[in-house]
C-alpha positions as CSV (number, residue, x, y, z in Angstrom):
1,X,-9.6,21.9,7.9
2,X,-6.2,23.5,7.7
3,X,-6.6,27.1,8.1
4,X,-4.6,30.6,8.3
5,X,-2.1,30.4,10.3
6,X,-2.3,26.3,9.9
7,X,1.7,24.8,8.8
8,X,1.1,23.7,5.6
9,X,1.1,19.8,5.8
10,X,4.9,18.4,5.7
11,X,4.0,15.3,3.0
12,X,5.8,14.0,-0.3
13,X,3.4,13.1,-3.0
14,X,3.0,12.2,-6.4
15,X,3.7,14.4,-9.0
16,X,3.1,15.3,-12.6
17,X,5.1,17.6,-15.2
18,X,4.5,19.0,-19.0
19,X,3.5,16.2,-21.4
20,X,6.8,15.1,-22.8
21,X,7.7,11.7,-20.6
22,X,5.6,9.0,-18.3
23,X,4.9,9.3,-15.3
24,X,8.4,7.7,-13.6
25,X,7.3,7.7,-9.4
26,X,7.7,11.9,-9.2
27,X,7.3,12.8,-5.8
28,X,7.1,16.6,-4.8
29,X,7.1,17.9,-1.0
30,X,5.1,21.8,-1.6
31,X,7.3,22.6,2.3
32,X,10.5,21.5,-0.3
33,X,9.4,23.3,-3.3
34,X,11.3,26.9,-3.9
35,X,12.7,27.7,-0.7
36,X,11.8,31.0,0.2
37,X,8.9,31.9,-1.9
38,X,4.9,31.5,-2.0
39,X,3.4,28.9,-3.0
40,X,-0.1,28.7,-4.0
41,X,-1.8,25.1,-4.1
42,X,-4.8,24.4,-5.9
43,X,-7.0,21.2,-6.1
44,X,-9.8,20.8,-8.3
45,X,-12.2,17.7,-8.3
46,X,-11.3,15.6,-10.9
47,X,-9.6,15.3,-14.5
48,X,-11.7,15.5,-17.7
49,X,-14.8,17.7,-16.2
50,X,-15.7,20.3,-17.0
51,X,-15.0,23.5,-13.9
52,X,-12.2,22.9,-13.5
53,X,-10.3,22.9,-16.9
54,X,-10.9,26.7,-17.0
55,X,-9.8,27.2,-13.4
56,X,-6.2,25.4,-14.7
57,X,-6.1,27.6,-17.6
58,X,-7.0,31.0,-15.7
59,X,-4.1,30.1,-12.7
60,X,-2.0,29.2,-16.1
61,X,-2.8,32.8,-17.5
62,X,-1.3,34.3,-14.7
63,X,2.0,32.4,-13.9
64,X,4.0,35.5,-14.8
65,X,2.3,37.5,-12.3
66,X,2.5,35.4,-9.8
67,X,6.0,34.2,-10.5
68,X,6.7,38.2,-10.4
69,X,5.9,37.7,-7.1
70,X,7.9,34.9,-6.1
71,X,5.4,32.5,-5.9
72,X,5.2,29.1,-7.1
73,X,2.0,28.0,-8.6
74,X,1.1,24.6,-7.5
75,X,-2.1,22.6,-9.1
76,X,-3.8,19.1,-7.2
77,X,-6.6,17.2,-7.8
78,X,-6.7,12.8,-6.4
79,X,-6.1,12.0,-10.1
80,X,-3.0,9.9,-10.6
81,X,0.0,11.1,-12.4
82,X,-1.3,9.2,-15.7
83,X,-4.7,10.7,-15.7
84,X,-2.8,14.1,-15.4
85,X,-0.7,13.5,-18.2
86,X,-3.5,12.1,-20.6
87,X,-5.4,15.3,-19.7
88,X,-2.9,17.5,-20.6
89,X,-2.0,15.6,-23.9
90,X,-5.4,15.6,-24.6
91,X,-5.8,19.8,-24.6
92,X,-3.4,22.3,-25.7
93,X,-4.5,24.6,-23.2
94,X,-3.9,22.3,-20.2
95,X,-0.6,21.7,-22.0
96,X,0.7,24.7,-21.6
97,X,-0.3,24.5,-17.9
98,X,3.8,24.3,-16.7
99,X,3.2,24.2,-13.3
100,X,3.6,20.2,-11.3
101,X,0.5,18.7,-10.7
102,X,0.4,16.9,-8.0
103,X,-1.5,13.5,-8.3
104,X,-2.7,12.8,-4.6
105,X,-4.3,9.8,-6.0
106,X,-4.4,8.3,-2.0
107,X,-6.2,11.7,-1.1
108,X,-3.4,12.1,1.6
109,X,-2.5,15.5,0.9
110,X,-6.4,16.5,1.1
111,X,-7.1,14.5,3.6
112,X,-4.3,16.6,6.2
113,X,-5.9,19.4,4.2
114,X,-9.3,19.0,5.3
115,X,-11.0,19.1,2.2
116,X,-12.1,16.0,1.5
117,X,-15.9,15.4,0.1
118,X,-17.6,12.9,2.0
119,X,-19.7,11.7,-0.9
120,X,-17.3,12.2,-3.8
121,X,-14.3,11.3,-2.0
122,X,-13.0,14.0,-4.4
123,X,-11.2,17.5,-3.0
124,X,-13.1,20.4,-3.0
125,X,-11.7,23.4,-4.9
126,X,-9.8,24.5,-2.8
127,X,-6.5,27.2,-2.6
128,X,-4.0,27.4,-0.2
129,X,-1.7,30.8,0.1
130,X,1.0,29.4,1.6
131,X,4.4,32.1,2.6
132,X,7.6,31.1,2.5
133,X,7.8,29.9,6.0
134,X,5.4,26.9,5.6
135,X,2.1,29.2,7.1
136,X,-0.8,29.4,5.0
137,X,-2.1,32.6,4.5
138,X,-5.3,32.5,2.8
139,X,-7.6,30.0,2.5
140,X,-10.3,29.9,0.1
141,X,-12.7,26.8,-0.4
142,X,-16.0,26.4,-3.5
143,X,-18.4,22.8,-3.6
144,X,-17.6,21.2,-6.4
145,X,-19.6,22.7,-9.2
146,X,-18.1,26.8,-8.6
147,X,-15.6,27.6,-10.3
148,X,-12.6,30.4,-8.7
149,X,-11.6,33.3,-10.0
150,X,-7.5,33.0,-10.2
151,X,-7.5,36.6,-10.2
152,X,-8.7,37.1,-7.0
153,X,-6.1,35.4,-5.5
154,X,-3.4,36.9,-6.9
155,X,-5.1,40.2,-5.6
156,X,-4.8,38.6,-2.6
157,X,-1.7,37.8,-2.6
158,X,-0.5,41.2,-3.2
159,X,-2.3,42.6,-0.5
160,X,-0.7,39.5,2.2
161,X,2.7,40.3,1.1
162,X,2.0,43.9,1.9
163,X,2.6,43.1,5.5
164,X,0.0,46.1,5.6
165,X,-4.1,47.0,6.2
166,X,-5.5,46.8,2.9
167,X,-9.0,47.8,2.8
168,X,-12.0,46.1,0.9
169,X,-11.1,45.6,-3.1
170,X,-8.1,46.7,-2.9
171,X,-5.4,46.4,-5.9
172,X,-1.9,46.6,-5.9
173,X,-0.3,49.7,-6.2
174,X,-3.2,51.6,-4.1
175,X,-2.9,53.1,-0.8
176,X,-3.6,50.7,2.1
177,X,-4.9,52.0,5.3
178,X,-2.8,54.1,8.2
179,X,-3.8,54.2,11.5
180,X,-4.0,57.5,13.0
181,X,-1.4,58.4,15.8
């Protein structure tokens, strides 16, 4: 599995955005998206399931907070663009999750990241925080049954962006650690 310090894969994969039109072969390359910005790429195992929508809605609720930190959200699963569209259209909260959803149906990106569950052939619940240079700065991977805390992803991003020593449970605006001279 790729981890902190590794370059995020330079791959172009299918993507689905919004609910206004049928997918028409749109693609995305995370490294080429929003140059100069941080990216948070989070995978969920499967559309039309139970835990996944809670995470997507949770990240969506923080979209403005991520944007305030020059960070773009990009969701992903190993489903197709058409399945993403159908799921979004079936649920107003998911339809409102207005960020790109990678449709990694061939598991090309998930395999390059090393996050495929061998038994289920779907991606683990994996979150990659990628700096503006395309370097992975934080990774969180959960099993298939345990959802993530999007606020924790935001907290870690805040700490990373300070480029300082941040203690346990540090939150934006609090003092960072200073080494005595």
